[in-house]
C-alpha positions in Angstrom: 0.0 0.0 0.0 1.5 3.3 -1.0 1.5 6.4 1.2 -0.7 9.3 0.3 1.0 12.5 -0.7 1.6 14.7 2.3 1.7 11.8 4.8 4.9 13.2 6.5 3.2 16.6 6.9 0.2 14.9 8.4 2.3 13.1 11.0 4.3 16.3 11.8 1.1 18.1 12.5 0.4 15.8 15.4 3.8 16.3 17.1 2.9 19.1 19.6 1.2 22.4 18.6 4.6 23.5 17.1 4.4 20.6 14.7 1.0 21.7 13.5 2.5 25.2 12.6 5.5 23.5 10.9 3.1 21.3 8.9 1.0 24.3 8.0 4.0 26.1 6.6 5.2 23.0 4.8 1.8 22.5 3.3 1.5 26.1 2.0 4.0 25.6 -0.8 2.4 22.4 -2.1 -1.0 21.7 -0.7 -1.8 18.0 -0.1 -5.4 17.2 0.8 -4.3 14.4 3.2 -2.0 16.7 5.1 -4.7 19.5 5.1 -7.3 17.2 6.5 -5.0 16.2 9.4 -3.8 19.7 10.0 -7.4 20.9 10.4 -8.1 17.9 12.7 -5.1 18.8 14.9 -6.2 22.4 15.0 -9.6 21.3 16.4 -7.9 19.0 18.9 -5.8 21.9 20.1 -9.0 24.0 20.6 -10.5 21.1 22.6 -7.3 21.1 24.7 -7.6 24.8 25.3 -11.2 24.3 26.4 -9.9 21.6 28.8 -7.3 24.0 30.3 -9.8 26.8 30.7 -12.3 24.5 32.3 -9.7 23.2 34.7 -8.6 26.6 35.9 -11.9 28.5 35.9 -14.8 26.1 36.1 -14.1 22.6 37.6 -10.9 20.7 37.8 -12.5 17.3 37.4 -14.5 18.3 34.3 -11.4 19.9 32.8 -9.4 16.7 33.5 -12.1 14.6 31.8 -12.0 16.8 28.7 -8.2 16.7 28.7 -8.1 12.9 28.7 -10.7 12.7 26.0 -8.6 15.2 23.9 -5.5 13.0 24.5 -7.3 9.9 23.4 -8.7 11.6 20.3 -5.1 12.9 19.6 -3.6 9.5 19.9 -6.3 7.9 17.7 -5.9 10.6 15.1 -2.1 10.3 15.1 -2.3 6.5 14.6 -4.8 7.1 11.7 -2.3 9.5 10.0 0.4 6.8 10.3 -2.1 4.3 8.9 -2.8 6.5 5.8 -6.4 7.1 6.8 -8.6 10.2 7.0 -10.3 9.1 10.2 -10.7 11.2 13.3 -13.1 12.1 16.0 -16.7 11.0 15.1 -18.8 14.0 14.1 -16.2 16.6 15.1 -13.5 15.8 12.5 -16.1 16.4 9.7 -17.0 19.7 11.3 -13.3 20.7 11.7 -13.0 20.3 7.9 -15.8 22.7 7.3 -15.0 25.2 10.1 -11.3 25.5 9.5 -11.2 25.9 5.7 -9.0 29.0 6.2 -6.2 26.5 7.0 -6.1 25.2 3.4 
């Protein structure tokens, strides 16, 4: 099975938030749909992580922790899917991320 164009960019996108910015800049020159999909997915995951941190500090520590661990599980699953050459992410949300974050193309 051959790797889709942009696979390396997609994997880099999941390596911390800095990796997402690196992948975005790499994808600007030659846009690969596979990489764009995973960059948008990671951007959404970072927003979920931000919500978790805000919730932990301002609302409820336990609820924030739960959101954080869900975000971590979603990140791990999405990272594995990028390695496996698949455009699979968080049910429902990944499809919404593709619509909401079109500015990242």
